[in-house]
N, C-alpha and C positions, 0 to 999 in steps of 0.2 A: 312359767307354767310347773317348772319343777319346784320352785319355791313353794309352792302350794300344796305337795303331796307329803301324805303322813309321815310324822317321824317313823324311824327305822324300828322294826322289832327283828329283823334279821341282818346280821353280821357277815360281812364277807371277810373271810381271811385271804389276804393277799400277800404271797410270798415276796419278800424284797427282792429286788433284781439285782444283778449280777453288777449294774453300774452304778446303783445308789439312785438317790433322788434327785431329779433334775429339774427344777421349776423354771429354767432360764427360758426355755421356749414358750412360757406364757407372756414373757415380756417382748417376744419379736414382733415386729411390725406385721399388723395383719393377722397376726396368728390367732388372737382372741377372738375376731370377727367371724374368722373362717371355720374355729372350731363351734361358735355359737351357731352358725348356720348349718354346720354337719350334724351338730346334736339335735337342733330342730327337725331337720330332714330324717334323722334317726328314729326319732320319738315317732313321726308321723308314719313312719314305715313299720315300726314295732304295731302302733296301733292298727292299721290298715291290714298287716298281715293276720294280726289276730282274729280280726273281724272275719277274717276268710278260712279260719282252720275248722270251722264246724257247719256252715249253711250247704255243703255237699252232701251231708247227713241229715240235718233235721228238716230241710226242704224235701228231700225224698220221704221221710217220715209222714209228713203232713200229705203227701199224694201218693202214698204206697199203693191204695186199693186202685186208683185209677192207671198206675204204672202197671200193675200186675194184671189189670184187665188189658191194657193196651198191648202188652208184651205177651200175653198168654202163660203168664209165670205161675208157676205154682208156690204153695206156700213153703216148700223145703226150698226151693231156690230163692225165693225171697229171704230166707233165713240166711241162705249163703250170702246173699247181698249185704244184709245187716252186720254179718259176722266179717265183713270185708274192711271195715276200719281198723279193727285191731289186729287182723291178719296182715295188712299193709304196714300198719306201724312196725309191728315187730319184723317183718321181713326188709323193709326198706329203711326204716330208721338206723339200723345198725350202719348203714352205709355213709351216714351224715358227717361223722367226724372225718372219715378219710377223704370225703369230697372236700370238707372245710379246709384240710390242710393242703388239697392240691389247688383249689382254685380260690380258698376265701369264704368264709360264713356269708358275706353281704351276698355274693355271686351266687351261692347256692340257694339261699332263700330266693332271691330274684328268680332263678330259674323254678324253684318249687312255686310260686305265684304263678307265673307262666304255665307251669303244668296243670295247676288248679283252673286255669281260665281255659285251659284248651280243652282239659276233660269234661268241664262241665257246658262247655259250648257243644261238644259234639254228641254227647251221650244221649242227649233225647231225640237225635235223629241219627243214630248208629243204624236203625234197621234190625232190630232183633236182640234176643235176650244176651247173648254171646258179645255182641258189640256194645251194649249197655254195660255190661259188666266188665268189660275191657277200658272202657272211656272212665268209668267210675274209680279202676284201680288206677289209671293215671291221674286222676285228680287227687286220690288218697296217697299216692306217691310224694306228689307235691307238699302235701299235708303233712306227711311222715317227716321229711327232710326239716322242715319248717320246725315241726314239733320240737326236735332236738335242738335247733340251732337257734331259735329265738332267745332262748332263756341264757345261751352261751353269750350270745352279742349282748344281753343285758348285764351279764356278770364282767364281760370285758371292757364295755362301754362305760358302766354304771357302776364301779366297784363299790362307792360309797353310798349307793341309793339302790341296791337290788331288792329291799323290801318294797320300797314304794313303787319302781318300776315293774317288778312283777305284779304286784297288785294292779297297777295300770294294766298291764298284759291280760291278767286274767279277768278283768273286769271287760276289757273289750271282747275276750273271747266269750265270755258269757253272754254278752251283748248280741254277738253275732249269731250265736246258737239259738238265742231266744226270737231274735228279729226274723229269721228264715222261717220258722215254726209260726210264727204269728202272721205273716203278710205274704207267705208263698200262695194260700189258697186265694184269698182276697185278690192279689194281683194275677192269678190264673183266670179267675172270673173276669177281671177287667181285661184282660188280653183275649178274651172270646172264649174261656173256657178249655183251652188245650194244655193238658198237661207239660208237652213238650216246650211251651212257652214259658210256664210256669217256672220249670226246672233250668231252662237255658238262660233265663234273664241274671242268675245268678254269677254267670262268667263276667259279667260288667264290674262288679265290684271286684273280682280277682285282678282285672285289667287296671284297675285303678291302683291296686296294692303293687304292681309290678314298678311303676313309675319311681318312688323314692328310692329304691335299690339300685337303679341303674347307675348313678354316678360311684357306687361302691364297687361297681363290677371290675373299673379298670384298676383296682388295686389289687387284683389277684396274685402278681408277681411278689409283692410286698408280704401277702401272707404266707407264700410259698417259703419265701426266704425266711422268715421268722418262725416257721413251723418245722423245727428239727425232726429228726427219728424219735419214734416213741409219741407218746400221747401226752400233748401238754395241757395245762390247766383250761385254756379257753376253748379247746376243742375236744376234751374228754369224756364230756359227758355223755351217756347212754340214751336208748331211744326212751321218749317220753316228753311231756309236756314242761317237766319242771326239772331238767337236766341241769345241773349247774354246781359248781364248787363254791357252797355258801356254808356259813354256820348259823343255826338259827337257835336262838336261846333267849331267854326272860333278861331283860334289864335289871340290873340290880342298881342298888344304891350307889355303889362304890363304882360303876362302869360294867361293861361286859362281861360275864363269865367265864374264866378258864378252868378248865378241867386238871386234874392232878398230872403233872408230866408235861404240861402244854404251856409253850412259852406265849405270851400275849402278843398279838401281831395288830397294830392300828392299820385301818383300811387307809389305803393311798388315795389321796384326791386326785381328780384328772390332772390338775398342775404338777403333781409330783412324780407322774408316770412319765417314761421317756415318750418323745415324738412318735417314734416308730411304732411304738406298743398301740398309738390309736390311730395308724393308717387305715386299717380297713377292719371291719367288724369280723372278729372271729381269729385274727391272727394272733398268734400266742404271745403271751407277755415274756418279754427278754429275760432271760435268766430265771425264769418259773422252775422251781424244783420238782414240779409235779411229775414232769415224765420220768425223773431219775428216781423217784421215791419208790420203795420196795411195795409191791403189790400186797393187797390182804388176800387171805385165803378165804374169799368172803362165803363160800359154801360153807364152811364151818361155824357160821355164825348162826345162831337159831334166831335171833332179832332180825337179822337180813332176809332169812326164809319167811319168818311170819309178816314182814313186810312185803315181800314179793307176793305173797299169797293174798294178804289184804288189799294190795293195790289192783291184783287180778279180778278179785271177786268185785269191787267197787266198780271197776271198769266193766264187767260184765253186766252189772244192774245199770250202769251208765248208758251202756250202747243197747241194751234191751229197750229201757225206756224212749232213748232218742228214736229207735228203729220202729217201734211197735204201740206205744203209749195211745198215741193219736189213732191208731186202728181200734184198739180196745175201747175207746170212747164211741167210735163212730159204730161199731157193730152193737154197741148198747143204745144206739137210737140219738146219740148226740150229732147235731149237724157238723159237716166237714169243715166249717171254719170256725165255728166253737172248740171242735177238737184241735185243731192247730193253735188256737188261742191259750188252751188247755197245757198243751205241750210248751208253749213259750213262758206260760206262768211258771212251770216247773224247771226250765231252763234259766229263765232269768233270777231266782232265787239265789242264783251262783254269783250275782254282781256285788250285792252289800255282803253275804258272806264268806265270799272268798278274801275280804279283808278282816271280818271279824273272828272267823274260826282260827286263822293261824296265829292272830294276835292273842286270843285265849289260851290257845294251845303251849306258846311259848310261856306263859306264865304259870303253867303246872307243872309239877315234876311228874307225873303220870298221865298221859293222854287218852289212856283207857275209857275214863268216864265221859269224853266226848264222843267217843266210838260207839259205847252203848246208846248214849242219846239219838244219836243219828241213827242207829240200826232200829231202835224203839219206833222212831218217825216213818222209816221204811217199812217195818212190819204192819204198823196202821194204815198205812197208805194201801198196801196190798189188799189188806182185809177189806177196806172200802172197796176196792176194786172188785173183788169177788162178790160180796154182799150185795152193794148199792152202787154200782159204777156211774150212773148217770144223776141219781139223787143226789150225791154228795160230791160229783166230780171236781168242784174248785176245792175242796177241801183236801181230797185225796192228791191233787196236782201240787198243793203247797208242800203238803206232807212228803212227798217224793221228791219235791224240789229240795228241800231240807236234807233229805238222805242223802240225795246225790252229791252234796258238798263233802262227802268223804274224800273228793278228788284234792282240793287244797290241804287237806288234813295230811293226807297221805303225803304230799310233797313236803310240808312242814316237818312232818317226821323224818324224811330222809334227811333232812339237814340236821337234825337234832340226834341222829342215832349213830352219827360220826363226830370224830373230834378235830379232823384235818381237811383241808380242800379236797386233796386227792381221794382221801377215804370217803366223802361225800360223793364224788363223782363215781367212783367205783361202785358205791352202794346204790346210786341212782342208776347206773348204767344194768345193773343185776336186777333190781327191784322192778324197774320199768318194763326191761325186755323180757323176763320172766313173767311178769303181771301180765303182759299183753298176750304173751302165748297162751296163759291161763284163761284169758277172756274170749278167746275165739269160739269155743264150743256153745257157749251160752245162748246168743241170739239165735244161731242155726238150730238148735234144739228147740228153742220157743217156737221156730217155724214150724216144725216136723211135729210138734206136739199138738199145735193149733191146727194143720192141716188133718191130722189123723183123728183129732178128738172132735173136731168140728164147735169147739168153742174155747173159752178162754180159762176155764177152770183148772186144768192139769198145768198151763202155763204160768198161771200165776202162782199155784202151788209149788212149782218150782222156783220161781223167783223169791218165794217166802223162806222156802228150804235154803236157799244159798245165804240168805242174810244171816242165818244162825252163824256159820263158821266164819262168815266175814266179821261179826262182833267178836269172836273169839279170837282169831288172830290177830285183830286190830287191837284188842285189849293187850295181847301180848307183845306186840310191837311197840306200844305206849309205852312199856317199862324204860325207866330211867338207867339204861346202859347204852353202851357204845359197841360198834361191829370191832373196833380196834381190839378191844378188851376180849372179846370171844375168838374172833378169828386169828389174831396174832399175826407177826409180819414174816 
């Protein structure tokens, strides 16, 4: 399976271990077959987990009208509900690295999937708005820690395949997002029309995602032992879905490019890394220098701030889309099932573009033109929703789907705006944690405007207005410079 993955565009810079390269364990009896089985199980766990990182959000978006009527929920409270994902990602995501050091990343992801399953199972039957919000928060907490640690696991276990494995992870995430949007309404109708059944059934997918991680739970002691004081490269990434110590850059004819003052480091293969580095997902590579490297004064970097604001504004647009777009179409007279399919079309655009956009971005010295192109698609889609939401619904869904692919572009730029692995991890933590905080008010404000204006004119005007600064800061973040040069050490 791994041999069929695309060639790498993302280069991982793995610091050399204190013990040097030790390939002898690859020749140990039974070692190869055990590692092959573990790798297959880990790939299965990554794919199933990624499939579960968005259905809690998009399944609710497809049935939001029924949920509001069933619980007597106002537009403002519904806005609070759609603001829940970035709020939980910002609050609970920062806990993930510490939990991974204590218990092991595999165990934490396993617990995260269990939290998703529990939250999704009980929230339709929680008996009131408060219970629904609390159960949703439990599921989102599981999503938040998994958002952080899944890319860290990819970086640790697949150091020479970060690009292809991240592409697989991103594709599964987009597929789960679109699947929940597309089939929740038809499945609800098939189950008798109860919105409780339509929302609760997604707990089954989360239960399936728990199973591949169970063998990794027993390795918590190894992870704790290998993760010393301070943040190591394997667990230092900050909140968000792309936190990883990677270097993304264009391939040159003479090999991967290094910047001035940087020593080229070749990615280690799985056989080159010490056996104890591969015991549990998320355990820190032995001898990693990431924890001892001086920290950047990241807040002094204009590029870091531009990237954080860009990340926050694109997240705002994404969560408004996931939470409210189906309702916009339904209020325009589009049937509920069709509205869910339109949301699914928007989400599924992330499947192919998650591969295309990062590869294109790494070949350009300035990613600003891509930012502007995505922004223009977003403005065109919002204009269509304002003037003819039902007549051109499929076109607007496609345009907004392209615009929402600013997310993989933001992750790619995180890797390109820092020279070193620790720099990428610190930039990722700053950009994503700050970005998620910025994105919290957007969906809530849309709900308030919708309730008080009685229509979608003002909310769509707000969404369009936010696209302008997103394009501006994204253009600045796309300039060919690094946070090390701006922030110093």
